[in-house]
RORORO-881268 format. One line per 4 residues: number of its first residue (from 1); their letters; for each residue y, x, z of N, C-alpha, C, O. Coordinates in Angstrom, 1 decimal, decimal comma, padded with zeros to 4 digits. Layout:
NUM) a) Y/X/Z/Y/X/Z/Y/X/Z/Y/X/Z ~ ...;
This chain:
1) xxxx) 070,8/101,0/044,8/072,2/101,2/044,6/072,4/102,2/043,5/071,8/103,3/043,5 ~ 073,3/102,0/042,6/073,6/102,8/041,4/074,3/104,0/041,8/075,2/104,0/042,7 ~ 074,0/105,1/041,2/074,7/106,4/041,4/076,0/106,4/040,5/076,0/105,9/039,4 ~ 077,0/106,9/041,0/078,3/107,0/040,3/078,2/108,3/039,5/077,9/109,4/040,0;
5) xxxx) 078,5/108,2/038,2/078,5/109,3/037,3/079,9/109,8/037,1/080,9/108,9/037,0 ~ 080,1/111,1/037,0/081,5/111,5/036,7/081,7/111,5/035,2/080,8/111,5/034,4 ~ 083,0/111,3/034,8/083,3/111,3/033,4/083,1/112,7/032,7/083,3/113,7/033,4 ~ 082,8/112,6/031,5/082,7/113,9/030,7/084,0/114,5/030,5/085,0/113,8/030,1;
9) xxxx) 084,1/115,8/030,7/085,3/116,5/030,4/085,2/117,2/029,0/084,1/117,1/028,4 ~ 086,3/117,8/028,5/086,2/118,4/027,2/085,3/119,6/027,3/084,6/119,9/026,3 ~ 085,2/120,3/028,4/084,2/121,4/028,6/082,8/120,9/028,4/081,9/121,5/027,9 ~ 082,5/119,7/029,0/081,2/119,1/028,9/080,8/118,8/027,5/079,7/119,1/027,0;
13) xxxx) 081,7/118,2/026,8/081,5/117,8/025,4/081,3/119,1/024,5/080,4/119,1/023,7 ~ 082,1/120,1/024,8/081,9/121,4/024,0/080,5/121,9/024,3/079,8/122,4/023,4 ~ 080,1/121,9/025,6/078,7/122,4/025,9/077,6/121,6/025,3/076,6/122,2/024,8 ~ 077,8/120,3/025,2/076,8/119,5/024,6/076,7/119,8/023,1/075,6/119,9/022,5;
17) xxxx) 077,8/120,0/022,4/077,8/120,3/021,0/077,2/121,7/020,7/076,4/121,8/019,8 ~ 077,4/122,6/021,7/076,8/123,9/021,5/075,3/123,9/021,7/074,6/124,5/020,9 ~ 074,8/123,1/022,7/073,4/122,9/022,9/072,8/122,3/021,7/071,7/122,7/021,2 ~ 073,4/121,2/021,1/072,8/120,5/019,9/072,8/121,5/018,7/071,9/121,4/017,9;
21) xxxx) 073,8/122,3/018,6/073,9/123,3/017,4/072,7/124,3/017,6/072,1/124,6/016,6 ~ 072,5/124,8/018,8/071,4/125,7/019,0/070,1/125,0/018,7/069,1/125,6/018,1 ~ 069,9/123,8/019,1/068,7/123,1/018,9/068,4/122,9/017,4/067,3/123,1/017,0 ~ 069,4/122,6/016,7/069,2/122,4/015,2/068,9/123,7/014,5/068,1/123,7/013,6;
25) xxxx) 069,6/124,8/014,9/069,4/126,0/014,2/068,1/126,8/014,6/067,4/127,3/013,7 ~ 067,8/126,8/015,9/066,6/127,5/016,4/065,3/126,8/016,4/064,2/127,3/016,3 ~ 065,4/125,5/016,6/064,2/124,7/016,8/064,0/123,6/015,7/063,6/122,5/016,0 ~ 064,4/123,9/014,5/064,3/122,9/013,4/062,8/122,8/013,1/062,0/123,7/013,2;
29) xxxx) 062,4/121,5/012,7/061,0/121,2/012,3/060,7/121,8/010,9/061,6/121,8/010,0 ~ 059,5/122,3/010,7/059,1/122,8/009,5/058,8/121,7/008,5/058,1/120,8/008,8 ~ 059,5/121,7/007,4/059,3/120,5/006,4/057,9/120,5/005,8/057,5/119,5/005,3 ~ 057,2/121,6/005,8/055,9/121,7/005,3/054,8/121,5/006,3/053,6/121,9/006,1;
33) xxxx) 055,1/120,9/007,5/054,2/120,7/008,5/053,1/119,7/008,1/053,4/118,9/007,2 ~ 052,0/119,7/008,7/050,9/118,7/008,4/051,4/117,3/008,7/052,2/117,0/009,5 ~ 050,8/116,4/007,9/051,2/114,9/008,1/050,5/114,5/009,4/049,3/114,5/009,5 ~ 051,3/114,0/010,4/050,7/113,6/011,7/050,7/112,1/011,8/050,4/111,6/012,9;
37) xxxx) 050,9/111,3/010,7/050,8/109,9/010,8/049,4/109,5/010,4/049,0/109,5/009,2 ~ 048,7/109,0/011,4/047,3/108,6/011,1/047,3/107,2/010,6/046,4/106,8/009,7 ~ 048,2/106,4/011,0/048,3/105,0/010,5/049,7/104,9/009,8/050,7/105,0/010,5 ~ 049,7/104,6/008,5/050,9/104,5/007,8/051,6/103,2/008,1/050,9/102,2/008,2;
41) xxxx) 052,9/103,1/008,2/053,5/101,8/008,4/053,3/100,9/007,2/053,4/101,4/006,1 ~ 053,0/099,7/007,5/052,8/098,8/006,4/054,0/098,1/005,9/054,0/097,3/005,0 ~ 055,1/098,3/006,6/056,3/097,6/006,2/056,4/096,3/006,9/055,4/095,8/007,4 ~ 057,5/095,6/006,8/057,7/094,4/007,4/057,1/093,3/006,6/057,1/093,3/005,4;
45) xxxx) 056,4/092,4/007,3/055,8/091,3/006,6/056,8/090,1/006,5/057,5/089,9/007,4 ~ 056,8/089,4/005,4/057,7/088,3/005,2/057,5/087,2/006,3/056,3/087,0/006,7 ~ 058,5/086,6/006,8/058,4/085,6/007,9/057,5/084,5/007,5/056,7/084,0/008,3 ~ 057,6/084,1/006,2/056,7/082,9/005,8/055,2/083,3/005,8/054,4/082,5/006,2;
49) xxxx) 054,9/084,6/005,4/053,5/085,0/005,5/053,0/085,1/006,9/051,9/084,7/007,2 ~ 053,9/085,6/007,8/053,5/085,7/009,2/053,2/084,4/009,8/052,3/084,2/010,6 ~ 054,1/083,4/009,5/053,9/082,1/010,0/052,6/081,4/009,4/051,9/080,7/010,1 ~ 052,4/081,6/008,1/051,2/081,1/007,5/049,9/081,6/008,2/048,9/080,9/008,4;
53) xxxx) 049,9/082,9/008,5/048,8/083,5/009,2/048,6/083,0/010,6/047,5/082,7/011,0 ~ 049,7/082,7/011,3/049,6/082,1/012,6/049,1/080,7/012,5/048,3/080,3/013,4 ~ 049,5/079,9/011,5/049,0/078,6/011,4/047,5/078,6/011,1/046,7/077,8/011,6 ~ 047,0/079,6/010,3/045,6/079,7/010,1/044,8/080,1/011,3/043,8/079,5/011,6;
57) xxxx) 045,4/081,0/012,2/044,7/081,4/013,4/044,6/080,1/014,3/043,6/079,9/015,0 ~ 045,7/079,4/014,4/045,8/078,2/015,3/044,8/077,2/014,8/044,0/076,6/015,6 ~ 044,7/076,9/013,5/043,8/076,0/012,9/042,3/076,4/013,2/041,5/075,5/013,5 ~ 042,0/077,7/013,1/040,7/078,2/013,4/040,3/077,9/014,8/039,2/077,5/015,1;
61) xxxx) 041,3/078,2/015,7/041,0/078,1/017,1/040,8/076,6/017,5/039,9/076,3/018,2 ~ 041,6/075,7/016,9/041,4/074,3/017,2/040,1/073,8/016,6/039,4/073,0/017,3 ~ 039,7/074,2/015,4/038,5/073,8/014,8/037,3/074,3/015,7/036,3/073,6/015,9 ~ 037,4/075,5/016,2/036,4/076,1/017,0/036,3/075,3/018,4/035,2/075,0/018,8;
65) xxxx) 037,4/074,9/018,9/037,4/074,1/020,2/036,8/072,7/019,9/036,0/072,2/020,7 ~ 037,1/072,1/018,8/036,5/070,8/018,4/035,0/070,9/018,2/034,3/070,1/018,6 ~ 034,6/072,0/017,5/033,2/072,2/017,2/032,4/072,3/018,5/031,3/071,8/018,7 ~ 032,9/073,1/019,5/032,3/073,3/020,8/032,5/072,1/021,7/031,9/072,1/022,8;
69) xxxx) 033,3/071,2/021,4/033,7/070,1/022,2/034,2/070,6/023,6/033,9/070,1/024,6 ~ 035,1/071,6/023,5/035,6/072,3/024,6/037,1/071,8/024,9/037,9/071,9/024,0 ~ 037,3/071,3/026,1/038,7/070,8/026,4/039,6/072,0/026,7/039,1/073,0/027,2 ~ 040,9/071,8/026,5/041,8/072,8/027,0/042,1/072,6/028,4/041,7/071,6/029,0;
73) xxxx) 042,8/073,5/029,1/043,1/073,3/030,5/044,0/072,2/030,7/044,0/071,5/031,7 ~ 044,9/071,9/029,7/045,7/070,7/029,8/044,9/069,4/029,9/045,2/068,5/030,6 ~ 043,9/069,3/029,0/043,1/068,1/029,0/042,3/067,9/030,3/042,1/066,8/030,8 ~ 041,8/069,1/030,9/041,1/069,0/032,2/042,1/068,5/033,2/041,7/067,7/034,1;
77) xxxx) 043,3/069,1/033,2/044,3/068,6/034,1/044,7/067,2/034,0/044,9/066,5/035,0 ~ 044,8/066,7/032,8/045,1/065,3/032,6/043,9/064,4/033,2/044,2/063,3/033,8 ~ 042,7/064,8/033,0/041,6/064,1/033,5/041,6/064,1/035,1/041,3/063,1/035,7 ~ 042,0/065,2/035,6/042,1/065,3/037,1/043,2/064,3/037,6/043,0/063,7/038,6;
81) xxxx) 044,3/064,3/036,9/045,4/063,4/037,3/045,0/062,0/037,2/045,2/061,1/038,0 ~ 044,3/061,7/036,1/043,8/060,3/035,9/042,8/059,9/037,0/042,8/058,8/037,5 ~ 041,9/060,9/037,4/041,0/060,6/038,5/041,7/060,4/039,8/041,3/059,6/040,6 ~ 042,8/061,1/040,0/043,6/061,0/041,2/044,2/059,6/041,3/044,2/059,0/042,3;
85) xxxx) 044,9/059,2/040,2/045,6/058,0/040,3/044,7/056,8/040,3/045,2/055,7/040,6 ~ 043,5/056,9/039,8/042,6/055,8/039,8/041,6/055,8/041,0/040,7/054,9/041,1 ~ 041,8/056,8/041,9/040,9/056,9/043,0/041,3/055,9/044,2/042,4/055,4/044,2 ~ 040,3/055,6/045,0/040,5/054,8/046,2/041,4/055,5/047,2/041,0/056,5/047,7;
89) xxxx) 042,6/055,0/047,4/043,5/055,7/048,3/043,0/055,9/049,7/043,3/056,9/050,3 ~ 042,3/054,9/050,3/041,8/055,0/051,6/040,8/056,1/051,7/040,7/056,9/052,7 ~ 039,9/056,2/050,7/038,9/057,3/050,7/039,5/058,6/050,5/039,1/059,6/051,1 ~ 040,6/058,7/049,7/041,3/059,9/049,5/042,0/060,4/050,8/041,9/061,6/051,1;
93) xxxx) 042,5/059,5/051,5/043,2/059,9/052,8/042,1/060,3/053,8/042,4/061,0/054,8 ~ 040,9/059,7/053,7/039,8/060,0/054,7/039,4/061,5/054,5/039,0/062,1/055,5 ~ 039,5/062,0/053,3/039,1/063,4/053,0/037,6/063,7/053,2/037,3/064,9/053,4 ~ 036,8/062,7/053,2/035,4/063,0/053,4/034,8/063,1/052,0/034,3/062,1/051,4;
97) xxxx) 034,8/064,3/051,4/034,2/064,4/050,0/035,2/064,0/048,9/034,7/063,8/047,8 ~ 036,5/063,8/049,2/037,4/063,3/048,2/037,6/064,3/047,1/037,7/063,9/045,9 ~ 037,6/065,6/047,4/037,8/066,6/046,3/036,6/066,6/045,4/036,8/066,7/044,2 ~ 035,5/066,6/046,0/034,2/066,6/045,1/034,2/065,3/044,3/033,9/065,4/043,1;
101) xxxx) 034,5/064,2/044,8/034,5/062,9/044,1/035,6/063,0/043,0/035,4/062,5/041,9 ~ 036,7/063,6/043,3/037,8/063,7/042,3/037,4/064,5/041,1/037,6/064,1/039,9 ~ 036,8/065,7/041,3/036,3/066,6/040,3/035,2/065,9/039,5/035,2/066,0/038,3 ~ 034,3/065,2/040,2/033,2/064,6/039,5/033,7/063,5/038,6/033,2/063,4/037,5;
105) xxxx) 034,7/062,7/039,1/035,2/061,6/038,2/036,0/062,2/037,0/035,9/061,6/035,9 ~ 036,6/063,3/037,2/037,3/064,0/036,0/036,3/064,4/035,0/036,5/064,3/033,8 ~ 035,2/065,0/035,5/034,2/065,5/034,5/033,5/064,4/033,8/033,2/064,5/032,6 ~ 033,3/063,3/034,5/032,7/062,1/033,9/033,6/061,5/032,8/033,2/061,1/031,7;
109) xxxx) 034,9/061,5/033,2/035,9/061,0/032,2/035,9/061,9/031,0/036,0/061,3/029,8 ~ 035,9/063,2/031,1/035,9/064,1/029,9/034,6/063,9/029,1/034,6/063,9/027,9 ~ 033,5/063,8/029,8/032,2/063,6/029,1/032,2/062,3/028,3/031,8/062,3/027,2 ~ 032,8/061,2/028,9/032,8/060,0/028,2/033,8/060,0/027,0/033,6/059,2/026,1;
113) xxxx) 034,7/060,9/027,0/035,6/061,1/025,8/035,0/062,0/024,8/035,6/062,2/023,7 ~ 033,8/062,5/025,0/033,2/063,3/024,0/033,2/064,8/024,2/032,7/065,6/023,4 ~ 033,8/065,3/025,4/033,8/066,7/025,6/032,5/067,2/026,3/031,8/066,4/026,9 ~ 032,2/068,4/026,1/031,0/069,0/026,7/031,3/069,4/028,1/032,3/070,1/028,4;
117) xxxx) 030,4/069,0/029,0/030,6/069,3/030,5/030,5/070,8/030,7/031,2/071,4/031,5 ~ 029,6/071,5/030,0/029,4/072,9/030,1/030,6/073,6/029,7/031,1/074,6/030,3 ~ 031,2/073,2/028,6/032,4/073,9/028,1/033,6/073,6/029,0/034,5/074,4/029,2 ~ 033,6/072,4/029,7/034,7/072,1/030,6/034,5/073,0/031,8/035,5/073,6/032,3;
121) xxxx) 033,3/073,2/032,4/033,1/074,1/033,5/033,4/075,5/033,1/034,0/076,3/034,0 ~ 033,2/075,9/031,9/033,5/077,3/031,4/035,0/077,4/031,4/035,6/078,5/031,7 ~ 035,7/076,4/030,9/037,2/076,4/030,9/037,7/076,6/032,3/038,7/077,4/032,5 ~ 037,2/075,8/033,2/037,6/075,9/034,6/037,3/077,3/035,2/038,1/077,8/036,0;
125) xxxx) 036,2/077,8/034,9/035,8/079,2/035,4/036,8/080,2/034,9/037,2/081,1/035,6 ~ 037,1/080,2/033,6/038,1/081,1/033,0/039,4/081,0/033,7/040,1/082,0/034,0 ~ 039,9/079,8/034,0/041,1/079,5/034,6/041,1/080,1/036,1/042,0/080,7/036,5 ~ 040,0/079,8/036,7/039,8/080,3/038,1/039,8/081,9/038,1/040,4/082,5/039,0;
129) xxxx) 039,1/082,5/037,2/039,1/083,9/037,1/040,5/084,5/036,9/040,8/085,6/037,3 ~ 041,3/083,7/036,2/042,7/084,2/036,0/043,6/084,0/037,2/044,6/084,7/037,3 ~ 043,2/083,1/038,1/044,1/082,8/039,2/043,6/083,5/040,5/044,4/083,8/041,4 ~ 042,3/083,7/040,7/041,8/084,2/041,9/041,5/085,7/041,8/040,9/086,1/040,8;
133) xxxx) 041,9/086,4/042,8/041,7/087,9/042,8/040,2/088,2/042,8/039,4/087,5/043,4 ~ 039,8/089,2/042,0/038,4/089,6/041,9/037,7/089,9/043,2/036,5/089,6/043,4 ~ 038,5/090,4/044,2/037,9/090,7/045,5/037,5/089,4/046,2/036,6/089,5/047,1 ~ 038,2/088,3/045,9/037,8/087,0/046,5/036,6/086,4/045,9/036,2/085,3/046,3;
137) xxxx) 036,2/086,9/044,7/035,1/086,3/044,0/033,8/087,2/044,1/032,9/087,0/043,2 ~ 033,7/088,1/045,0/032,5/089,0/045,1/031,2/088,3/045,2/030,3/088,7/044,5 ~ 031,1/087,2/046,0/029,9/086,6/046,3/029,5/085,5/045,2/028,5/084,9/045,3 ~ 030,4/085,3/044,2/030,2/084,3/043,2/029,4/084,9/042,0/029,5/086,1/041,8;
141) xxxx) 028,8/084,0/041,3/028,2/084,4/040,0/029,3/084,8/039,1/030,3/084,2/039,1 ~ 029,1/085,9/038,3/030,1/086,4/037,5/030,4/085,6/036,2/031,5/085,4/035,8 ~ 029,3/085,0/035,6/029,5/084,3/034,3/029,2/082,9/034,4/029,0/082,2/033,4 ~ 029,2/082,3/035,6/029,0/080,8/035,6/029,8/080,2/036,7/030,5/080,9/037,5;
145) xxxx) 029,8/078,9/036,8/030,6/078,3/037,9/029,7/078,1/039,1/030,1/077,4/040,0 ~ 028,6/078,7/039,2/027,8/078,7/040,4/026,6/077,8/040,3/025,9/077,6/041,3 ~ 026,3/077,2/039,2/025,2/076,4/039,0/025,2/075,1/039,7/024,1/074,5/040,0 ~ 026,3/074,5/040,1/026,4/073,3/040,8/026,3/072,1/039,7/027,1/072,1/038,8;
149) xxx) 025,4/071,2/040,0/025,3/070,0/039,1/026,1/068,9/039,8/025,7/068,5/040,9 ~ 027,1/068,4/039,1/027,9/067,3/039,8/027,3/065,9/039,5/027,6/065,0/040,2 ~ 026,5/065,8/038,4/026,0/064,5/038,1/024,8/064,6/037,2/024,2/063,6/036,8;
């Protein structure tokens, strides 16, 4: 609930002006003080230059992902959706190993498209680490997906 403030009176305005005047006269900064700017401002960068640098960073990231054959989380998600819609509905409803089969089929699909399975598992691990609280991952390996071979 917001506090109600009272309106400034003429006496309040006069007191504020008096305080500001004392501040300026008694506590003025020394113009010969040492330079305290460790990092000098570089000035504003032109928008075109900033966008060109962003395009270069994006192109480098994409080239690096292509070189490593690493899928993005979107591509992993699409493979999972494809595995879901192409799975046997009766087996999916049975739930006997359906999740494992679904993930396995998604990884096979990504591998067949030329992506690295190791990089895919690393992408999934990074996504899981972002979604799951560290306290819930105490018993897991810290830098791997647990060493599970799916195929």
